[in-house]
N, CA, C and O atoms as a MOPAC input file, in Angstrom:
PM7 MOZYME 1SCF
protein

 N     -2.37400 1    10.06200 1   -26.65800 1
 C     -4.06900 1     9.57800 1   -26.30000 1
 C     -2.75700 1     8.05400 1   -26.07800 1
 O     -3.13300 1     7.74600 1   -24.94700 1
 N     -1.77100 1     7.17600 1   -26.34000 1
 C     -1.63100 1     5.77200 1   -26.23500 1
 C     -1.26600 1     6.10600 1   -24.42600 1
 O     -1.68300 1     5.26100 1   -23.63200 1
 N     -0.89900 1     6.69500 1   -24.15800 1
 C      0.54200 1     6.88000 1   -22.93000 1
 C     -0.66900 1     7.02200 1   -21.83900 1
 O     -0.51000 1     6.51900 1   -20.72700 1
 N     -2.05100 1     7.80800 1   -22.20700 1
 C     -3.00400 1     8.15900 1   -21.13400 1
 C     -3.69100 1     6.48800 1   -20.62600 1
 O     -4.12900 1     6.16200 1   -19.52300 1
 N     -3.59300 1     5.82700 1   -21.64300 1
 C     -4.57500 1     4.44400 1   -21.64400 1
 C     -3.70100 1     3.69200 1   -21.21500 1
 O     -4.19800 1     3.01200 1   -20.31700 1
 N     -2.36800 1     3.37900 1   -21.42000 1
 C     -1.21400 1     2.58600 1   -20.80700 1
 C     -1.33900 1     2.93500 1   -18.83400 1
 O     -1.58700 1     2.24100 1   -17.84800 1
 N     -1.09800 1     3.97400 1   -19.01500 1
 C     -1.16600 1     4.47500 1   -17.35600 1
 C     -2.84900 1     4.32400 1   -16.74600 1
 O     -2.93000 1     4.04000 1   -15.55100 1
 N     -3.66300 1     4.43400 1   -17.22100 1
 C     -5.24000 1     4.25500 1   -16.83600 1
 C     -5.86500 1     2.77100 1   -16.83100 1
 O     -6.87700 1     2.44400 1   -16.21000 1
 N     -4.88100 1     1.73000 1   -17.83500 1
 C     -5.02200 1     0.50300 1   -17.89200 1
 C     -4.27400 1    -0.03200 1   -16.76500 1
 O     -4.84200 1    -0.49900 1   -15.77800 1
 N     -3.31100 1     0.01300 1   -16.86300 1
 C     -2.58400 1    -0.76900 1   -15.55100 1
 C     -2.57200 1     0.07700 1   -13.73400 1
 O     -1.97600 1    -0.37400 1   -12.75600 1
 N     -3.40400 1     1.33300 1   -13.78000 1
 C     -4.05700 1     2.01100 1   -12.61200 1
 C     -5.24200 1     0.96700 1   -12.60000 1
 O     -5.48300 1     0.46400 1   -11.50300 1
 N     -5.88100 1     0.64300 1   -13.49100 1
 C     -6.95200 1    -0.20900 1   -12.82300 1
 C     -7.02900 1    -1.14000 1   -11.98000 1
 O     -7.73600 1    -1.33400 1   -10.99100 1
 N     -5.85000 1    -1.94800 1   -12.71300 1
 C     -5.49700 1    -2.81000 1   -12.41200 1
 C     -4.53600 1    -3.24900 1   -10.90800 1
 O     -4.37300 1    -4.26800 1   -10.23800 1
 N     -4.12900 1    -2.04100 1   -10.88100 1
 C     -3.12900 1    -2.17600 1    -9.65800 1
 C     -4.17700 1    -1.30900 1    -8.53900 1
 O     -3.94500 1    -1.03300 1    -7.36200 1
 N     -4.73000 1    -1.16900 1    -8.91300 1
 C     -6.00200 1    -0.36600 1    -7.79500 1
 C     -6.65100 1    -2.09800 1    -7.39000 1
 O     -6.45800 1    -2.66500 1    -6.31500 1
 N     -7.09200 1    -2.42100 1    -8.05800 1
 C     -7.78800 1    -3.60700 1    -7.87200 1
 C     -6.78100 1    -4.53300 1    -7.09200 1
 O     -7.26400 1    -5.10500 1    -6.11500 1
 N     -5.39900 1    -4.77600 1    -7.38700 1
 C     -4.71000 1    -5.80300 1    -6.83600 1
 C     -4.16000 1    -5.44100 1    -5.25100 1
 O     -3.85400 1    -6.24000 1    -4.36600 1
 N     -4.14600 1    -3.88400 1    -5.21800 1
 C     -3.89200 1    -3.61900 1    -3.93000 1
 C     -5.33600 1    -3.95200 1    -3.14900 1
 O     -5.40000 1    -4.71400 1    -2.18400 1
 N     -6.09100 1    -3.49200 1    -3.53000 1
 C     -7.36300 1    -3.73100 1    -2.41800 1
 C     -7.70400 1    -4.96600 1    -2.09700 1
 O     -8.45200 1    -5.06600 1    -1.12400 1
 N     -7.34800 1    -6.01300 1    -2.67400 1
 C     -7.21700 1    -7.54000 1    -2.84700 1
 C     -6.19400 1    -7.94200 1    -1.93500 1
 O     -6.33200 1    -8.74800 1    -1.01500 1
 N     -5.19900 1    -7.35000 1    -2.24200 1
 C     -4.17600 1    -7.58800 1    -1.33600 1
 C     -4.19500 1    -7.65200 1     0.14600 1
 O     -4.04300 1    -8.53400 1     0.99100 1
 N     -4.53500 1    -5.90000 1     0.13300 1
 C     -4.65300 1    -5.97100 1     1.55800 1
 C     -5.94600 1    -6.30600 1     2.30500 1
 O     -6.23900 1    -6.08300 1     3.47900 1
 N     -6.65000 1    -6.90000 1     1.32500 1
 C     -7.91800 1    -7.93000 1     2.07500 1
 C     -7.39100 1    -9.01200 1     3.08100 1
 O     -7.24800 1    -9.34500 1     4.25800 1
 N     -7.17700 1    -9.36200 1     1.55900 1
 C     -5.94300 1   -11.09400 1     1.88600 1
 C     -5.07300 1   -10.79900 1     3.24800 1
 O     -4.75700 1   -11.74600 1     3.96900 1
 N     -4.80600 1    -9.83900 1     3.48200 1
 C     -3.21800 1    -9.59600 1     4.56600 1
 C     -4.00300 1    -9.32100 1     5.55000 1
 O     -3.86600 1   -10.08500 1     6.50600 1
 N     -4.99000 1    -8.28300 1     5.69900 1
 C     -5.71600 1    -8.11600 1     6.87300 1
 C     -6.47500 1    -9.17400 1     7.59200 1
 O     -6.25200 1    -9.50600 1     8.75600 1
 N     -7.35500 1    -9.66500 1     6.84300 1
 C     -8.09000 1   -10.85100 1     7.05400 1
 C     -7.13800 1   -11.93000 1     8.36600 1
 O     -7.73100 1   -12.61700 1     9.19700 1
 N     -5.86100 1   -11.85100 1     8.27600 1
 C     -4.98300 1   -12.99500 1     9.03300 1
 C     -4.36800 1   -11.86600 1     9.58000 1
 O     -3.25500 1   -11.80000 1     9.05800 1
 N     -4.49400 1   -11.12800 1    10.20800 1
 C     -3.75100 1    -9.16100 1    11.18700 1
 C     -4.50300 1    -9.70500 1    12.51200 1
 O     -5.69200 1   -10.01600 1    12.57200 1
 N     -4.12600 1    -9.72400 1    12.92900 1
 C     -4.64200 1    -9.13000 1    14.70600 1
 C     -4.28900 1    -8.70700 1    15.17200 1
 O     -4.38200 1    -8.89500 1    16.38500 1
 N     -3.29900 1    -7.40500 1    14.46500 1
 C     -2.60200 1    -6.82500 1    15.29700 1
 C     -2.73900 1    -5.52000 1    14.98300 1
 O     -3.23800 1    -5.36600 1    13.86800 1
 N     -2.42300 1    -4.31500 1    15.68200 1
 C     -2.56400 1    -3.15900 1    15.39900 1
 C     -1.92100 1    -2.70800 1    14.01700 1
 O     -2.49900 1    -2.10800 1    13.11100 1
 N     -0.61300 1    -3.12300 1    14.05500 1
 C      0.01000 1    -2.35000 1    12.79000 1
 C     -0.65700 1    -2.74500 1    11.61200 1
 O     -1.04300 1    -3.91200 1    11.56200 1
 N     -0.83900 1    -2.09800 1    10.78400 1
 C     -1.69200 1    -1.71300 1     9.15500 1
 C     -1.02200 1    -2.73900 1     8.19000 1
 O     -0.44600 1    -2.28600 1     7.20100 1
 N     -1.05600 1    -4.23000 1     8.42500 1
 C      0.26400 1    -5.05400 1     7.99700 1
 C     -0.08200 1    -4.77200 1     6.88900 1
 O      0.88600 1    -4.73600 1     6.12900 1
 N     -1.62500 1    -4.40500 1     6.11400 1
 C     -1.85000 1    -4.99900 1     4.79000 1
 C     -1.12000 1    -3.62900 1     3.56700 1
 O     -0.50400 1    -3.57300 1     2.50300 1
 N     -1.71800 1    -2.69700 1     4.62700 1
 C     -0.99100 1    -1.50500 1     3.38100 1
 C      0.74600 1    -1.82800 1     3.17800 1
 O      1.24100 1    -1.92000 1     2.05500 1
 N      1.71400 1    -2.00800 1     4.71000 1
 C      2.96800 1    -2.20500 1     4.63400 1
 C      2.87400 1    -3.07300 1     3.95000 1
 O      3.84300 1    -2.38900 1     3.61900 1
 N      2.70300 1    -4.08200 1     3.21500 1
 C      3.10000 1    -5.44700 1     2.98900 1
 C      2.81500 1    -4.56300 1     1.37400 1
 O      3.89700 1    -4.21300 1     0.90200 1
 N      1.80100 1    -4.22600 1     0.63200 1
 C      1.78200 1    -4.13100 1    -0.20800 1
 C      2.85400 1    -2.57700 1    -0.90300 1
 O      3.42800 1    -2.39300 1    -1.97600 1
 N      2.75800 1    -2.05700 1    -0.12700 1
 C      4.14000 1    -0.31200 1    -0.34400 1
 C      5.34700 1    -1.02200 1    -0.26800 1
 O      6.24000 1    -0.65400 1    -1.03100 1
 N      5.59900 1    -2.10700 1     0.61000 1
 C      7.27500 1    -2.91600 1     0.45800 1
 C      7.44200 1    -3.34300 1    -1.04900 1
 O      8.30500 1    -2.89500 1    -1.80400 1
 N      6.36500 1    -4.39200 1    -1.41000 1
 C      6.80300 1    -4.80300 1    -2.13000 1
 C      6.40400 1    -4.38000 1    -4.07600 1
 O      6.52000 1    -4.98500 1    -5.14200 1
 N      5.94200 1    -3.09900 1    -3.65900 1
 C      5.40900 1    -1.99600 1    -4.68100 1
 C      6.98300 1    -1.21800 1    -5.03300 1
 O      7.49200 1    -0.76200 1    -6.05600 1
 N      7.46100 1    -1.36200 1    -3.44400 1
 C      8.97700 1    -0.40100 1    -3.55900 1
 C      9.41800 1    -1.27400 1    -4.64900 1
 O      9.59700 1    -0.77500 1    -5.76000 1
 N      9.63700 1    -2.67700 1    -4.43000 1
 C     11.35300 1    -3.48700 1    -4.79400 1
 C     10.71300 1    -3.67300 1    -5.85200 1
 O     11.62700 1    -3.87800 1    -6.65000 1
 N      9.47900 1    -3.76800 1    -6.59300 1
 C      8.60700 1    -3.96900 1    -7.81000 1
 C      8.66700 1    -2.27500 1    -8.21800 1
 O      7.66400 1    -1.85100 1    -7.64600 1
 N      8.99100 1    -1.69100 1    -8.55900 1
 C      9.27900 1    -0.24000 1    -9.05000 1
 C     10.81700 1    -0.17800 1    -9.68100 1
 O     11.24200 1    -0.13400 1   -10.83600 1
 N     11.53600 1    -0.19800 1    -8.19000 1
 C     12.67600 1    -0.37400 1    -8.31900 1
 C     13.31400 1    -1.69900 1    -9.29000 1
 O     14.38000 1    -1.52600 1    -9.88100 1
 N     12.69800 1    -2.79700 1    -9.38000 1
 C     13.39600 1    -3.49600 1   -10.65700 1
 C     12.21600 1    -2.83300 1   -11.44200 1
 O     11.38300 1    -3.01000 1   -10.55400 1
 N     11.74300 1    -2.41000 1   -12.10500 1
 C     10.97400 1    -1.60400 1   -13.51100 1
 C     11.90500 1    -0.80700 1   -13.41200 1
 O     12.80300 1    -1.09200 1   -14.20500 1
 N     12.16100 1     0.26200 1   -12.66900 1
 C     13.12400 1     0.98900 1   -13.51300 1
 C     14.95700 1     0.42300 1   -13.49400 1
 O     15.81700 1     0.99700 1   -14.16200 1
 N     15.16400 1    -0.45200 1   -12.83700 1
 C     16.47900 1    -0.77300 1   -12.76700 1
 C     16.18600 1    -1.81100 1   -14.60500 1
 O     17.04600 1    -1.66500 1   -15.47400 1
 N     15.42300 1    -2.37900 1   -14.77700 1
 C     15.58500 1    -2.90700 1   -15.62000 1
 C     15.17500 1    -2.48500 1   -17.40400 1
 O     14.87500 1    -3.09600 1   -18.43000 1
 N     15.36500 1    -1.24300 1   -17.01900 1
 C     15.69300 1     0.21500 1   -18.15600 1
 C     14.48500 1    -0.60800 1   -19.13100 1
 O     14.93000 1    -0.80500 1   -20.26100 1
 N     13.95500 1    -0.80200 1   -19.06000 1
 C     11.94900 1    -0.95600 1   -19.79700 1
 C     11.64000 1     0.07100 1   -20.79500 1
 O     11.67800 1     1.29400 1   -20.66000 1
 N     11.29100 1    -0.70900 1   -21.93600 1
 C     10.29800 1     0.55100 1   -23.07700 1
 C      9.41800 1     1.77200 1   -22.28300 1
 O      8.54700 1     1.36600 1   -21.51400 1
 N      9.49800 1     2.45900 1   -22.34800 1
 C      8.44400 1     3.92200 1   -21.95400 1
 C      7.03500 1     3.45300 1   -21.86200 1
 O      6.18900 1     3.65900 1   -20.99200 1
 N      6.97900 1     2.65600 1   -23.16400 1
 C      5.40400 1     2.63400 1   -23.18600 1
 C      5.01300 1     1.70300 1   -22.28700 1
 O      3.83200 1     1.87600 1   -21.98600 1
 N      5.77900 1     0.30900 1   -21.44600 1
 C      5.69000 1    -0.37800 1   -20.89500 1
 C      5.85400 1    -0.12900 1   -19.26800 1
 O      5.17500 1    -0.62600 1   -18.37000 1
 N      6.65400 1     0.53700 1   -19.19400 1
 C      7.12500 1     1.51600 1   -17.94100 1
 C      5.48500 1     2.57900 1   -17.49600 1
 O      4.96700 1     2.94000 1   -16.43900 1
 N      5.31200 1     2.66900 1   -18.27100 1
 C      3.70100 1     3.79000 1   -18.45100 1
 C      2.61300 1     2.74200 1   -17.73900 1
 O      1.87800 1     2.89900 1   -16.76400 1
 N      2.80000 1     1.69700 1   -18.56200 1
 C      1.52800 1     0.11000 1   -17.85000 1
 C      2.04500 1    -0.29100 1   -16.55300 1
 O      1.32300 1    -0.76700 1   -15.67700 1
 N      3.76000 1    -0.02700 1   -16.38100 1
 C      3.77600 1    -0.98500 1   -15.08400 1
 C      4.00000 1    -0.34500 1   -13.97900 1
 O      3.40500 1    -0.35100 1   -12.90100 1
 N      4.84900 1     0.16800 1   -14.32600 1
 C      5.72200 1     1.70300 1   -13.61500 1
 C      4.74200 1     2.73600 1   -13.00900 1
 O      4.29900 1     2.71300 1   -11.86100 1
 N      4.47200 1     3.66800 1   -13.99500 1
 C      3.45800 1     4.67400 1   -13.47100 1
 C      1.99000 1     4.23900 1   -12.92900 1
 O      1.27000 1     4.55200 1   -11.98100 1
 N      1.93100 1     3.38500 1   -13.99300 1
 C     -0.23500 1     3.39700 1   -13.82800 1
 C     -0.33100 1     1.62900 1   -12.67300 1
 O     -1.19900 1     1.42600 1   -11.82400 1
 N      0.33700 1     1.05700 1   -12.88400 1
 C      0.14900 1    -0.51600 1   -12.18500 1
 C      0.69100 1    -0.31400 1   -10.43900 1
 O      0.05500 1    -0.31200 1    -9.38500 1
 N      2.28700 1    -0.14300 1   -10.78100 1
 C      2.37300 1     0.16800 1    -9.36300 1
 C      2.35800 1     1.82600 1    -9.16800 1
 O      3.44800 1     2.17900 1    -8.71900 1
 N      1.88900 1     2.40600 1    -9.27200 1
 C      1.37500 1     4.20100 1    -8.77100 1
 C      0.09200 1     3.91600 1    -8.69400 1
 O     -0.61800 1     4.76700 1    -9.22800 1
 N     -0.79100 1     2.48800 1    -7.93700 1
 C     -1.86500 1     2.63600 1    -8.25900 1
 C     -1.55100 1     1.58400 1    -7.09000 1
 O     -1.87200 1     1.88500 1    -5.94000 1
 N     -1.13000 1     0.75000 1    -7.27100 1
 C     -0.67300 1    -0.54000 1    -6.24200 1
 C     -0.64800 1    -0.18200 1    -4.82900 1
 O     -1.40500 1    -0.26300 1    -3.86200 1
 N      0.58600 1     0.27000 1    -5.11000 1
 C      0.99000 1     1.33700 1    -3.59100 1
 C      0.34000 1     2.52300 1    -3.30100 1
 O     -0.18800 1     3.20800 1    -4.17700 1
 N      0.34600 1     2.79200 1    -2.19100 1
 C     -0.77000 1     4.05300 1    -1.76200 1
 C      0.15900 1     4.70500 1    -0.57500 1
 O      0.77100 1     4.00300 1     0.23100 1
 N      0.17800 1     5.77000 1    -0.57500 1
 C      0.37600 1     6.62900 1     0.27300 1
 C     -0.21800 1     7.81400 1     1.04400 1
 O      0.25900 1     8.65400 1     1.80700 1
 N     -1.02800 1     7.64900 1     0.71900 1
 C     -2.65700 1     8.28200 1     1.07900 1
 C     -3.45700 1     7.12700 1     2.11700 1
 O     -4.59900 1     7.22500 1     2.56500 1
 N     -2.74300 1     6.32400 1     2.27700 1
 C     -3.23500 1     5.53300 1     3.00300 1
 C     -2.83200 1     5.27400 1     4.19400 1
 O     -3.41400 1     5.23600 1     5.27800 1
 N     -1.31400 1     5.02400 1     3.73500 1
 C      0.04200 1     5.00000 1     4.94800 1
 C     -0.28500 1     6.61200 1     5.43400 1
 O      0.25000 1     6.51100 1     6.53800 1
 N     -0.51900 1     7.28300 1     5.41900 1
 C     -0.32900 1     8.54800 1     5.98300 1
 C     -1.61400 1     8.46900 1     6.82700 1
 O     -1.47500 1     8.44700 1     8.05000 1
 N     -2.82200 1     8.42400 1     6.31100 1
 C     -4.24500 1     7.98100 1     6.91500 1
 C     -4.17600 1     7.14400 1     8.36800 1
 O     -4.68600 1     7.45400 1     9.44400 1
 N     -3.31500 1     5.90300 1     7.99400 1
 C     -3.11400 1     5.01100 1     9.35900 1
 C     -2.27600 1     5.59600 1    10.09800 1
 O     -2.64400 1     5.52600 1    11.27100 1
 N     -1.23900 1     6.19000 1     9.96200 1
 C     -0.31000 1     7.23600 1    10.54500 1
 C     -1.66500 1     8.32400 1    12.05800 1
 O     -1.73800 1     8.31500 1    13.28700 1
 N     -2.24100 1     8.87300 1    11.20100 1
 C     -2.87800 1    10.00400 1    11.87400 1
 C     -3.77200 1     9.14800 1    12.65300 1
 O     -4.29300 1     9.66400 1    13.64200 1
 N     -4.06000 1     7.82000 1    12.35200 1
 C     -4.99100 1     6.85500 1    13.16200 1
 C     -4.31100 1     6.23600 1    14.20600 1
 O     -4.57700 1     6.31800 1    15.40500 1
 N     -3.70400 1     5.81300 1    13.84500 1
 C     -2.48600 1     5.05400 1    14.75600 1
 C     -2.14500 1     5.96600 1    16.14400 1
 O     -1.98400 1     5.52900 1    17.28300 1
 N     -2.06700 1     7.82900 1    15.53600 1
 C     -1.60100 1     8.99200 1    16.41800 1
 C     -3.00900 1     9.45300 1    17.26100 1
 O     -2.84400 1     9.78800 1    18.43400 1
 N     -3.70900 1     9.46700 1    16.97500 1
 C     -5.55600 1     9.71100 1    17.53000 1
 C     -5.37700 1     8.24600 1    18.43500 1
 O     -5.86400 1     8.32500 1    19.56300 1
 N     -4.86100 1     7.17400 1    18.15100 1
 C     -6.06900 1     6.15000 1    19.25400 1
 C     -4.31600 1     6.29100 1    20.42700 1
 O     -4.37600 1     5.33700 1    21.20300 1
 N     -3.48100 1     6.81000 1    20.59800 1
 C     -2.09200 1     7.25900 1    20.77900 1
 C     -1.73200 1     5.52600 1    21.18700 1
 O     -1.64000 1     4.91700 1    22.25300 1
 N     -1.60700 1     5.17900 1    19.87500 1
 C     -0.83700 1     3.92600 1    19.94400 1
 C      0.59800 1     4.62300 1    19.52900 1
 O      0.62700 1     5.39400 1    18.56900 1
 N      1.69000 1     4.34900 1    20.22400 1
 C      3.11200 1     5.47500 1    19.92200 1
 C      3.91200 1     4.28000 1    19.61600 1
 O      4.29000 1     4.28300 1    18.44400 1
 N      4.15600 1     3.62000 1    20.05800 1
 C      5.03000 1     2.06300 1    19.75800 1
 C      4.44500 1     1.55000 1    18.47600 1
 O      5.29400 1     1.38400 1    17.60100 1
 N      2.90800 1     1.18300 1    18.05700 1
 C      3.14800 1     0.92800 1    16.84300 1
 C      3.18000 1     1.88000 1    15.64500 1
 O      3.32000 1     1.43000 1    14.50800 1
 N      3.04200 1     3.28200 1    15.89900 1
 C      3.44400 1     3.98600 1    14.98100 1
 C      4.44900 1     4.22300 1    14.71400 1
 O      4.66900 1     4.40000 1    13.51600 1
 N      5.50500 1     4.34100 1    15.62300 1
 C      6.75900 1     4.58500 1    15.03200 1
 C      7.48200 1     3.14800 1    14.34200 1
 O      8.32600 1     3.14300 1    13.44600 1
 N      7.03100 1     2.23900 1    14.86900 1
 C      7.40000 1     1.00900 1    14.04000 1
 C      6.79000 1     1.19100 1    12.99200 1
 O      7.57000 1     1.67900 1    12.17500 1
 N      5.56800 1     1.02400 1    12.48200 1
 C      4.60100 1     1.27800 1    11.52900 1
 C      6.08800 1     2.91000 1    10.89000 1
 O      7.09600 1     2.52000 1    10.30000 1
 N      6.01200 1     3.57800 1    11.00200 1
 C      6.81200 1     4.96700 1    10.18400 1
 C      8.32000 1     3.86500 1     9.98000 1
 O      8.63400 1     3.67200 1     8.80600 1
 N      8.88000 1     3.43100 1    10.66400 1
 C     10.48700 1     2.71600 1    10.50500 1
 C     10.27800 1     2.14100 1     9.21600 1
 O     10.57100 1     2.56600 1     8.09800 1
 N      9.55600 1     0.79700 1     9.69100 1
 C      9.73800 1    -0.23600 1     8.70700 1
 C      8.96100 1     0.54000 1     7.42700 1
 O      9.73900 1     0.64600 1     6.47900 1
 N      8.08100 1     0.91600 1     7.24400 1
 C      7.57200 1     1.56600 1     5.74500 1
 C      8.55000 1     2.35700 1     4.86400 1
 O      8.58700 1     2.31300 1     3.63500 1
 N      9.63100 1     3.36300 1     5.97400 1
 C     10.30700 1     3.83300 1     4.70700 1
 C     11.88100 1     3.57400 1     5.04200 1
 O     12.76500 1     4.11500 1     4.37900 1
 N     12.18500 1     2.57300 1     6.28100 1
 C     13.61700 1     1.80400 1     5.87600 1
 C     13.06000 1     0.35700 1     4.65200 1
 O     13.56800 1     0.04500 1     3.57500 1
 N     12.14400 1    -0.11100 1     5.20700 1
 C     12.66300 1    -1.03600 1     4.51900 1
 C     11.73100 1    -1.15100 1     2.75000 1
 O     11.69900 1    -2.07400 1     1.93600 1
 N     11.12000 1     0.17200 1     2.73000 1
 C     10.94500 1     0.49100 1     1.90100 1
 C     12.00400 1     1.13300 1     0.82600 1
 O     12.02800 1     0.95000 1    -0.39100 1
 N     12.72100 1     1.80100 1     1.49200 1
 C     14.12600 1     2.07300 1     0.88000 1
 C     14.80900 1     1.61800 1    -0.05800 1
 O     15.00600 1     1.87900 1    -1.24500 1
 N     15.36300 1     0.38800 1     1.19900 1
 C     16.15400 1    -0.93300 1     1.10500 1
 C     15.85600 1    -1.96900 1     0.19100 1
 O     16.73900 1    -2.68700 1    -0.27900 1
 N     14.44400 1    -2.10400 1    -0.13200 1
 C     13.83400 1    -2.81100 1    -1.20600 1
 C     13.46700 1    -1.89700 1    -2.49500 1
 O     12.69700 1    -2.45700 1    -3.27500 1
 N     13.75400 1    -0.98600 1    -2.74700 1
 C     13.80400 1    -0.01800 1    -3.92800 1
 C     15.36800 1    -0.40200 1    -4.49000 1
 O     15.69500 1    -0.82900 1    -5.59700 1
 N     16.04900 1    -0.14600 1    -3.52800 1
 C     17.39200 1    -0.38100 1    -3.81000 1
 C     17.58700 1    -1.74900 1    -4.34200 1
 O     18.06300 1    -1.76400 1    -5.47700 1
 N     17.38500 1    -2.68900 1    -3.90700 1
 C     17.38200 1    -4.23700 1    -4.46000 1
 C     16.77700 1    -4.35000 1    -5.50400 1
 O     17.28100 1    -5.01300 1    -6.41100 1
 N     15.87200 1    -3.90200 1    -5.61800 1
 C     14.29000 1    -4.10700 1    -7.03000 1
 C     15.83100 1    -3.49500 1    -7.71500 1
 O     16.68000 1    -4.35300 1    -7.95700 1
 N     16.17600 1    -2.00500 1    -8.02200 1
 C     16.77200 1    -1.39800 1    -8.75600 1
 C     18.33100 1    -2.16300 1    -9.38500 1
 O     18.79400 1    -2.20400 1   -10.52500 1
 N     18.93300 1    -2.81400 1    -7.81400 1
 C     19.87700 1    -3.60600 1    -8.49400 1
 C     19.66000 1    -5.04500 1    -9.09800 1
 O     20.33300 1    -5.75000 1    -9.85000 1
 N     18.91300 1    -5.13500 1    -8.70700 1
 C     18.32100 1    -6.93400 1    -9.08100 1
 C     18.30400 1    -6.59600 1   -10.95100 1
 O     18.81100 1    -7.28700 1   -11.83500 1
 N     17.13300 1    -4.63000 1   -11.14800 1
 C     16.96400 1    -4.96800 1   -12.63500 1
 C     17.86900 1    -4.47100 1   -13.44600 1
 O     17.73100 1    -4.44000 1   -14.66900 1
 N     19.20700 1    -3.90000 1   -12.60700 1
 C     20.23200 1    -3.85600 1   -13.69400 1
 C     20.61400 1    -4.84200 1   -14.41600 1
 O     20.72000 1    -4.77600 1   -15.64000 1
 N     20.89900 1    -6.02500 1   -13.61000 1
 C     21.63900 1    -7.03300 1   -13.75000 1
 C     21.23200 1    -8.28400 1   -15.10900 1
 O     21.77400 1    -9.08900 1   -15.86600 1
 N     19.40600 1    -7.52600 1   -14.58900 1
 C     18.50000 1    -7.89800 1   -15.98500 1
 C     18.71700 1    -7.89000 1   -16.68700 1
 O     17.92600 1    -8.18900 1   -17.58200 1

């Protein structure tokens, strides 16, 4: 029961943080590129790598890794924005968004993992 509570509490704060961060970033974004989602997902990739690499105890991992970061990052919004760019025929932006999201996401997760191992 405590595990479910930890995931739920982390998820609550992660979702609120994602919405706040995305809105803040997007209010200054004048480009077609969905910068709010991109930044949130890249930061989340790094932080999840850091959490995993730091080998924190299971309860803290449920709170921060599964709960907070699971709700903070957003694969569904990423996919929806890809579909929207496709429908608008914004091919260059779509390709840039996909390439940046996957390549930088993997690199940042790896960097977070390496830093986490060294802590």
